[in-house]
C-alpha positions as CSV (number, residue, x, y, z in Angstrom):
1,M,26.3,11.0,-0.3
2,F,28.7,10.7,-3.3
3,F,28.0,6.9,-4.1
4,R,24.0,7.6,-3.6
5,I,24.3,10.0,-6.3
6,I,26.5,8.0,-8.6
7,L,23.6,5.1,-7.9
8,T,20.5,6.8,-8.8
9,V,21.9,8.8,-11.8
10,L,22.8,5.5,-13.4
11,F,19.9,3.6,-12.9
12,L,17.5,6.6,-14.3
13,L,19.7,6.8,-17.4
14,V,19.3,3.1,-17.3
15,M,15.6,3.4,-17.1
16,V,15.3,5.9,-19.9
17,G,18.0,3.9,-22.3
18,V,15.5,1.1,-22.5
19,G,12.5,3.2,-23.0
20,I,14.4,4.7,-26.2
21,Y,15.0,0.9,-27.3
22,S,11.6,-0.6,-26.9
23,R,9.7,3.0,-28.5
24,K,10.0,1.2,-32.1
25,Q,7.4,-1.4,-30.9
26,A,5.4,1.2,-29.1
27,N,3.7,2.9,-32.3
28,S,0.4,0.7,-32.4
29,V,-2.2,0.9,-30.0
30,E,-1.4,-2.9,-28.9
31,G,2.1,-2.6,-29.3
32,F,2.0,0.7,-26.7
33,V,-0.6,-1.0,-24.4
34,L,0.3,-4.5,-24.4
35,G,3.5,-5.3,-26.1
36,G,1.5,-7.1,-28.8
37,R,0.6,-9.8,-26.8
38,S,4.2,-11.6,-27.1
39,V,5.4,-10.9,-23.5
40,G,7.3,-13.9,-21.9
41,G,6.4,-15.5,-18.8
42,W,9.5,-13.9,-17.1
43,L,9.2,-10.6,-17.8
44,T,5.0,-10.5,-17.4
45,A,5.7,-12.1,-13.7
46,F,8.4,-9.3,-12.8
47,A,6.1,-7.0,-14.0
48,Y,3.0,-7.9,-12.6
49,G,5.6,-8.3,-8.8
50,T,6.7,-4.7,-9.3
51,S,3.4,-3.5,-10.1
52,Y,2.3,-5.2,-7.1
53,F,4.9,-3.8,-4.4
54,S,6.1,-0.2,-4.2
55,A,6.8,2.5,-1.9
56,V,3.1,2.3,-0.9
57,V,4.6,-1.6,0.4
58,F,7.7,-0.9,1.7
59,I,7.2,2.8,3.1
60,G,3.6,3.2,3.8
61,Y,2.6,-0.2,4.6
62,A,4.7,-2.0,6.4
63,G,5.7,0.9,8.5
64,Q,2.3,1.7,9.3
65,F,1.4,-2.1,10.2
66,G,4.5,-2.9,11.4
67,W,4.7,-1.0,14.2
68,K,1.0,-1.4,15.2
69,Y,1.2,-5.4,14.5
70,G,5.1,-6.0,14.9
71,L,6.2,-9.4,13.6
72,S,3.0,-10.5,12.6
73,S,2.8,-8.0,9.9
74,T,4.6,-10.7,7.9
75,W,1.7,-12.7,7.2
76,I,0.5,-9.6,4.9
77,G,3.3,-10.9,3.0
78,I,2.8,-14.0,2.9
79,G,-0.5,-13.7,2.3
80,N,0.3,-11.6,-0.8
81,A,2.1,-14.2,-2.2
82,I,-0.2,-17.0,-1.4
83,I,-3.7,-15.1,-2.1
84,G,-2.3,-11.7,-4.2
85,S,0.0,-14.1,-6.4
86,L,-0.5,-17.2,-6.4
87,L,-3.7,-17.7,-6.4
88,A,-4.5,-14.9,-8.7
89,W,-2.5,-16.5,-11.7
90,L,-4.1,-19.7,-11.0
91,I,-7.6,-18.4,-11.1
92,L,-7.7,-15.4,-13.2
93,G,-4.5,-15.9,-15.0
94,R,-5.0,-18.5,-18.4
95,R,-8.8,-17.5,-18.6
96,T,-8.3,-13.8,-18.3
97,K,-5.5,-14.7,-21.4
98,V,-8.5,-16.9,-23.4
99,M,-10.7,-15.0,-23.0
100,T,-9.6,-11.3,-23.4
101,Q,-7.8,-12.5,-27.0
102,H,-10.5,-14.0,-28.1
103,I,-13.1,-11.5,-27.0
104,G,-10.4,-8.7,-28.4
105,S,-10.6,-6.6,-25.5
106,R,-7.6,-4.3,-24.5
107,T,-8.6,-3.3,-20.7
108,M,-10.5,-4.0,-18.2
109,P,-13.4,-1.5,-19.4
110,D,-13.3,-2.8,-22.7
111,F,-13.8,-6.6,-21.3
112,F,-16.6,-5.4,-19.3
113,G,-18.4,-3.3,-22.4
114,I,-17.7,-6.9,-24.7
115,R,-18.1,-9.6,-21.9
116,Y,-21.7,-7.9,-21.0
117,D,-22.3,-6.8,-24.4
118,S,-23.2,-3.0,-22.6
119,Q,-20.8,-0.1,-23.9
120,N,-22.1,2.2,-20.7
121,L,-20.7,-0.3,-18.6
122,R,-17.3,0.5,-20.3
123,I,-17.6,4.1,-19.9
124,V,-18.6,4.1,-16.3
125,A,-16.0,1.7,-15.8
126,S,-13.1,3.3,-17.5
127,V,-14.0,7.0,-15.4
128,I,-14.0,4.7,-12.4
129,A,-10.3,3.7,-13.3
130,F,-9.5,7.0,-13.9
131,V,-10.7,8.4,-10.9
132,F,-9.7,5.9,-8.6
133,L,-6.2,5.3,-9.8
134,I,-5.1,8.8,-9.2
135,P,-4.9,8.8,-5.3
136,Y,-2.8,5.4,-5.4
137,T,-0.4,7.0,-7.8
138,A,-0.1,10.2,-5.4
139,G,0.9,7.7,-2.4
140,V,3.3,6.0,-4.5
141,Y,5.0,9.9,-5.3
142,K,4.6,10.8,-1.5
143,G,6.6,6.9,-0.1
144,I,9.6,7.4,-2.5
145,S,9.8,11.7,-1.8
146,T,9.6,11.0,1.5
147,L,12.8,8.3,1.2
148,F,14.7,10.9,-0.9
149,E,14.3,14.0,1.7
150,M,15.3,12.1,4.6
151,G,18.1,9.6,2.9
152,F,19.4,12.6,0.6
153,G,18.4,16.0,1.8
154,I,16.4,16.7,-1.3
155,P,12.5,18.7,-0.8
156,Y,10.1,16.5,-1.1
157,I,8.7,18.6,-3.8
158,Y,11.8,18.4,-5.9
159,C,11.7,14.8,-5.7
160,A,8.0,14.4,-6.4
161,I,8.4,16.3,-9.5
162,T,11.7,14.6,-10.7
163,M,10.0,11.0,-10.4
164,A,7.2,12.3,-12.1
165,L,9.1,13.3,-15.1
166,L,11.6,10.5,-15.5
167,T,8.5,8.1,-15.4
168,A,7.0,9.8,-17.6
169,V,9.4,9.9,-20.2
170,Y,10.6,5.9,-20.0
171,V,6.8,5.3,-20.4
172,I,6.0,7.7,-23.3
173,L,8.3,6.0,-25.2
174,G,8.1,2.6,-25.2
175,G,5.0,1.6,-23.6
176,Y,4.0,-1.3,-22.3
177,K,7.4,-3.1,-23.5
178,A,9.8,-0.6,-22.3
179,T,7.7,-1.0,-19.0
180,A,7.8,-4.8,-18.8
181,I,11.6,-4.9,-19.7
182,N,12.3,-2.2,-16.7
183,D,10.1,-4.6,-14.5
184,F,12.6,-7.1,-14.6
185,I,15.6,-5.0,-14.3
186,Q,13.7,-3.3,-11.2
187,G,12.5,-6.7,-9.8
188,C,16.0,-7.9,-9.7
189,M,16.9,-5.2,-7.7
190,M,14.6,-5.2,-5.4
191,I,15.1,-9.1,-4.5
192,F,19.0,-8.3,-4.0
193,G,18.2,-5.1,-1.9
194,I,15.4,-6.2,0.7
195,V,17.8,-9.3,1.7
196,L,20.4,-6.9,2.1
197,V,18.0,-4.5,4.4
198,I,16.9,-7.1,6.5
199,V,20.6,-8.4,7.4
200,A,21.7,-4.3,7.7
201,V,19.0,-3.6,9.9
202,I,18.5,-6.9,12.1
203,N,22.4,-6.6,12.9
204,S,22.5,-3.3,13.5
205,Q,19.9,-4.3,16.8
206,G,22.7,-7.3,17.7
207,G,21.3,-9.9,15.6
208,L,17.7,-11.7,15.1
209,T,17.3,-13.2,18.5
210,T,18.2,-10.0,20.3
211,A,16.1,-7.9,18.3
212,I,13.0,-10.1,18.4
213,G,14.1,-10.3,22.4
214,K,13.6,-6.6,22.5
215,L,10.6,-6.8,20.8
216,A,8.9,-9.0,23.1
217,A,9.9,-6.2,25.9
218,L,8.1,-3.4,24.5
219,P,4.1,-3.3,25.9
220,S,1.4,-3.1,24.2
221,D,-0.3,0.5,23.1
222,A,-3.9,-0.9,25.1
223,N,-2.2,-2.5,28.0
224,P,1.1,-1.1,29.0
225,Q,2.0,-3.7,31.5
226,E,1.4,-6.7,28.6
227,N,4.6,-7.2,27.0
228,G,5.1,-9.8,24.2
229,M,2.2,-8.9,22.2
230,F,4.4,-7.5,18.9
231,A,7.0,-10.7,18.8
232,T,3.8,-13.4,18.8
233,W,2.5,-15.0,16.0
234,F,-1.0,-13.2,15.2
235,G,-0.4,-9.6,17.7
236,P,-2.0,-7.6,19.1
237,D,-4.7,-6.8,16.7
238,P,-5.5,-9.9,14.8
239,W,-8.7,-9.2,13.3
240,N,-7.2,-6.0,11.9
241,L,-4.7,-7.9,10.6
242,L,-7.5,-9.9,8.9
243,G,-8.5,-6.7,7.3
244,V,-5.3,-5.7,6.1
245,V,-4.6,-9.0,4.4
246,I,-8.1,-9.1,2.8
247,L,-7.4,-5.7,1.0
248,T,-3.8,-5.9,0.1
249,S,-3.9,-9.8,-1.4
250,L,-7.5,-10.1,-2.8
251,G,-7.8,-6.8,-4.0
252,T,-5.3,-7.2,-6.6
253,W,-7.5,-9.7,-8.8
254,G,-9.5,-6.5,-9.5
255,L,-7.0,-3.5,-10.3
256,P,-7.1,-2.9,-13.6
257,Q,-3.4,-2.4,-13.7
258,M,-2.4,-5.9,-12.4
259,V,-5.0,-8.1,-14.5
260,G,-3.8,-6.2,-17.4
261,K,-0.6,-8.1,-17.0
262,F,-2.3,-11.5,-18.2
263,Y,-3.8,-10.0,-21.3
264,S,-0.2,-9.5,-22.7
265,I,1.6,-13.1,-21.9
266,T,2.5,-15.0,-24.9
267,D,1.2,-18.3,-24.4
268,E,-0.4,-20.8,-21.7
269,A,3.5,-22.3,-21.0
270,A,4.3,-19.0,-19.6
271,V,1.4,-18.4,-17.7
272,R,2.9,-22.0,-15.7
273,R,6.2,-20.6,-15.5
274,G,4.9,-17.2,-14.8
275,T,2.8,-17.9,-11.5
276,I,5.9,-19.8,-10.3
277,I,8.0,-16.3,-10.5
278,S,5.5,-14.3,-9.5
279,T,4.9,-16.4,-6.2
280,V,8.8,-16.4,-5.5
281,F,9.3,-13.1,-5.8
282,A,6.2,-12.1,-3.8
283,F,7.4,-14.5,-1.0
284,L,10.8,-12.6,-0.8
285,V,9.6,-8.9,-1.3
286,A,6.7,-8.6,0.3
287,G,7.2,-10.8,2.7
288,G,10.6,-9.4,3.9
289,C,9.0,-6.1,3.7
290,Y,6.8,-6.6,6.6
291,F,9.1,-8.6,8.2
292,L,11.6,-5.8,8.3
293,G,8.6,-3.1,9.2
294,G,7.8,-5.2,12.4
295,F,11.1,-4.0,13.8
296,G,10.1,-0.4,13.7
297,R,9.2,-0.2,17.2
298,L,13.4,-0.7,18.0
299,F,14.0,2.5,15.9
300,N,11.9,5.3,18.0
301,S,13.3,8.4,16.9
302,P,11.9,11.8,17.4
303,A,11.8,11.9,13.4
304,I,9.0,9.8,13.5
305,Y,6.4,12.2,15.3
306,E,4.6,14.9,13.8
307,A,4.6,18.4,16.1
308,T,1.3,17.0,17.4
309,G,2.6,14.0,18.9
310,K,1.2,12.0,16.4
311,I,2.8,8.9,15.0
312,A,4.1,10.0,11.1
313,F,3.9,6.0,10.1
314,D,5.4,7.3,6.6
315,N,8.4,8.2,8.3
316,I,8.7,5.1,10.7
317,V,10.9,2.9,7.9
318,P,13.1,5.8,6.2
319,S,14.1,6.4,10.1
320,M,15.1,2.6,10.4
321,L,17.4,3.3,7.2
322,V,19.1,6.6,7.8
323,T,21.1,5.3,10.4
324,L,22.9,2.8,7.8
325,N,26.0,3.4,6.1
326,D,25.9,5.2,3.1
327,A,26.6,2.3,0.6
328,I,23.6,0.5,2.2
329,I,21.5,3.9,1.5
330,G,22.3,4.1,-1.7
331,L,21.2,0.6,-2.2
332,V,18.0,1.0,-0.6
333,V,17.0,4.3,-2.5
334,L,17.8,1.9,-5.5
335,L,15.1,-0.7,-4.1
336,V,12.4,1.6,-3.6
337,L,12.7,4.1,-6.8
338,A,12.6,0.6,-8.7
339,A,9.6,-0.7,-6.3
340,S,7.9,3.0,-7.1
341,M,8.7,3.7,-10.8
342,S,7.4,0.3,-11.7
343,T,4.3,0.7,-10.3
344,L,3.9,4.3,-11.5
345,A,4.9,3.3,-14.7
346,G,1.9,0.7,-15.1
347,L,-0.5,3.0,-12.8
348,V,-0.1,5.4,-15.8
349,L,-0.1,3.5,-18.7
350,T,-3.5,1.9,-17.6
351,S,-5.4,4.8,-16.9
352,S,-4.0,6.4,-20.2
353,S,-5.0,3.7,-22.2
354,T,-8.1,2.9,-20.4
355,M,-9.2,6.9,-21.4
356,T,-8.2,6.7,-24.8
357,L,-9.9,3.4,-25.9
358,D,-12.9,3.0,-23.4
359,L,-13.8,6.3,-23.4
360,I,-12.3,8.7,-26.2
361,Y,-12.2,6.0,-28.9
362,R,-15.6,4.1,-28.1
363,D,-16.1,3.5,-32.1
364,K,-12.4,1.2,-31.9
365,K,-15.2,-2.0,-32.7
366,A,-16.7,-0.5,-35.9
367,S,-13.2,0.6,-37.1
368,A,-11.9,-2.6,-37.1
369,A,-15.0,-3.9,-39.0
370,E,-14.7,-1.1,-41.8
371,V,-11.1,-2.4,-41.9
372,Q,-11.7,-5.9,-42.5
373,S,-14.5,-5.0,-45.0
374,G,-12.0,-3.4,-47.1
375,E,-13.5,0.4,-46.3
376,I,-10.8,2.0,-45.1
377,D,-7.4,1.0,-46.4
378,D,-4.2,0.5,-44.2
379,S,-2.9,3.6,-44.0
380,V,-6.3,4.9,-42.9
381,R,-6.0,2.4,-40.4
382,G,-2.6,3.3,-39.3
383,N,-3.9,7.1,-38.9
384,I,-6.1,5.9,-36.8
385,E,-3.9,3.7,-34.4
386,H,-1.3,7.0,-34.7
387,R,-3.7,9.1,-33.1
388,K,-4.8,6.8,-30.3
389,V,-1.3,6.5,-29.5
390,V,-0.6,10.3,-29.1
391,V,-3.6,10.6,-27.4
392,M,-3.0,7.8,-24.7
393,R,1.2,9.8,-24.7
394,V,-0.9,13.2,-23.8
395,L,-3.3,11.4,-21.3
396,I,-0.3,10.0,-19.3
397,V,0.8,13.6,-18.9
398,F,-2.5,14.7,-18.0
399,F,-2.8,11.8,-15.2
400,I,0.9,12.3,-13.8
401,A,-0.1,16.3,-13.5
402,I,-3.3,15.3,-11.4
403,S,-1.2,12.6,-9.0
404,L,1.3,15.2,-8.5
405,L,-0.8,17.5,-7.3
406,I,-2.4,15.5,-5.0
407,A,1.2,14.2,-4.1
408,L,2.3,17.8,-3.0
409,N,-0.3,18.1,-0.9
410,P,-1.8,14.6,0.3
411,P,-4.5,14.1,2.3
412,T,-3.8,11.1,4.9
413,F,-1.4,8.9,5.4
414,I,0.1,6.0,2.5
415,A,-1.7,3.4,3.6
416,Q,-5.0,5.1,3.8
417,L,-4.4,6.2,-0.2
418,M,-4.4,3.2,-0.8
419,G,-6.9,1.6,1.1
420,I,-9.6,4.2,-0.7
421,S,-7.8,3.2,-4.3
422,W,-8.3,-0.2,-3.7
423,G,-11.1,-0.3,-2.3
424,A,-13.7,1.4,-4.8
425,L,-11.7,-0.4,-7.7
426,A,-12.0,-3.7,-6.2
427,G,-15.0,-3.7,-4.6
428,A,-16.5,-2.5,-7.9
429,F,-14.8,-4.9,-10.6
430,L,-13.2,-7.9,-8.7
431,A,-16.6,-10.0,-8.5
432,P,-18.3,-9.2,-11.9
433,F,-14.6,-9.6,-13.8
434,L,-13.8,-12.9,-11.9
435,L,-17.3,-14.4,-12.1
436,G,-17.9,-13.4,-15.9
437,L,-14.5,-15.4,-16.5
438,Y,-16.7,-18.8,-15.4
439,W,-20.6,-17.9,-14.6
440,K,-22.2,-17.7,-17.6
441,G,-25.2,-16.2,-15.4
442,V,-23.7,-13.0,-14.4
443,T,-26.0,-10.1,-15.6
444,P,-25.4,-6.3,-16.8
445,A,-27.7,-5.1,-14.2
446,A,-25.3,-6.9,-11.4
447,V,-22.6,-5.3,-13.0
448,W,-23.8,-2.2,-12.7
449,A,-24.9,-3.0,-8.9
450,S,-21.2,-3.9,-7.9
451,Y,-20.3,0.0,-9.2
452,I,-22.2,1.1,-6.9
453,W,-21.4,-1.2,-4.2
454,G,-18.4,-1.0,-4.3
455,V,-17.8,2.9,-5.4
456,G,-20.8,3.7,-2.8
457,L,-19.5,2.5,-0.1
458,I,-16.1,3.4,-0.2
459,V,-17.3,7.4,-1.0
460,V,-20.0,7.3,1.9
461,N,-17.5,6.4,4.3
462,M,-14.9,9.2,2.7
463,L,-18.1,11.6,3.5
464,S,-18.5,10.3,6.7
465,N,-15.5,10.7,8.1
466,N,-14.8,6.1,8.2
467,A,-17.9,5.8,9.8
468,I,-18.5,2.5,8.5
469,A,-15.0,1.0,9.0
470,N,-11.3,2.4,8.7
471,P,-10.0,2.8,4.7
472,I,-8.2,-0.6,5.3
473,N,-11.4,-2.6,6.4
474,C,-13.7,-0.6,4.6
475,G,-12.1,-1.8,1.5
476,A,-11.8,-5.6,2.5
477,I,-15.4,-5.2,2.8
478,A,-16.6,-4.4,-0.3
479,M,-14.1,-6.3,-2.1
480,V,-15.9,-9.4,0.0
481,G,-19.3,-8.0,-0.5
482,S,-19.1,-7.3,-3.8
483,F,-19.7,-11.4,-4.8
484,P,-23.0,-11.5,-3.0
485,V,-24.0,-8.8,-4.6
486,V,-23.1,-9.7,-7.8
487,W,-24.8,-13.3,-7.4
488,I,-28.3,-12.3,-5.6
489,V,-28.3,-9.6,-8.1
490,S,-27.6,-12.0,-11.2
491,L,-30.2,-14.2,-10.0
492,L,-32.8,-11.5,-9.7
493,T,-32.2,-9.9,-13.4
494,P,-33.1,-10.5,-16.1
495,K,-30.7,-13.0,-18.2
496,M,-28.0,-12.2,-21.0
497,D,-28.6,-13.7,-24.5
498,R,-27.2,-17.3,-24.2
499,K,-26.2,-17.4,-27.9
500,K,-24.0,-14.7,-27.1
501,V,-22.8,-15.9,-24.0
502,D,-22.0,-19.2,-25.5
503,K,-20.2,-17.6,-28.2
504,I,-17.7,-16.0,-25.9
505,F,-17.4,-18.6,-23.5
506,K,-16.3,-20.9,-26.7
507,C,-12.7,-19.6,-26.7
508,Y,-12.6,-21.7,-23.3
509,K,-13.1,-25.4,-25.3
């Protein structure tokens, strides 16, 4: 126990120290939100990966889907690496960097407002982002706090509050640059930790061959007479497995906190480096997490069941880990802590900057024009920038407080919280953002239709007690369905002014 506490305290001190170190670069809006658009490929790739994979994946998804699908759940990690990282960087990376810098966009709602010449689109997007980032943040709190409760014996409520306070401290102090540096440190720890944990867990079952043999001997849930499904390539339920792959892989393309990483990268060479680094990181971390979760049924214990007899999916991975020696548990706690704090930092920074720049200070463009014309001197401009940064810091506290309240009384499992959040956000934003980078024909009406489709489908499904589909599959349907919605509505509605669109797309020449 002493070893675990020392490691955790040292880790937290380093995180706060980076925040203090980076505070001078967080005095302006550009510095606080985007690190001055000068973050290199390595830092951006690790920031992308660590924001992608958190306690939601390691505790919630790996446990629940490893239990349901066995070793075939590893396909989720492979999909995350290929679709969620490699293709995301190849298709979105350069174009997002170039267009957002050309039009002066700092956030995803800001992009919608400028790209489609509509401040109303910008305002509504900022509200959607703020509201639906909250359940995902609550899921992250729940994941790390569950592990701390089982690994340290510290009550859940104290773990959640401590994580909230520490994350707020280093994000408020150092902004995006502190987050990116900490993400790099945390990412290195995650790679080392997941490899070590997999080896330790497999060895505890007698080695890889023995562990797979034990898994193959377990009966299927649907047919107790059938053995071996949990050790097959595609598992007992390949169609629902595909829904999870789509949600967790394609979803990153439409999430503000993920796409925002491309805004801040320094140049196109860094994009190329980041593509390779991010993909390798995802293969190791996501592939490792889901591969590990696939052995969850071999650790069947009373700790994974609720009082009603139902399986508490969020307890599966912690129950696998508490049997290991003290040093390994200490490293596991740091692994999940690193993954979770990096994701929390990205979420709260995205949410606060979106609300500040896209809802509270919607006059940003007018202020910039006045400065250029000499109507506002540098001192006044500096005061405006300072006020915006202060408001963002206040909203960070507000956002953390709301998500913490939900985390202290979570309505469902971690995986379902993430399905609701990712489904609504990516269902609303993915198609108009991606198509808006490539196709001049997207119309403002099509963006409105995508907002209504993504948010409406998820909300109706929630209110109808998942009558359409479970939250995971419903989120996948929302994402994929947004593309025909945007395409059809764009064909049927009035086009934007051609000269304005050509001016925006001129950046690619």
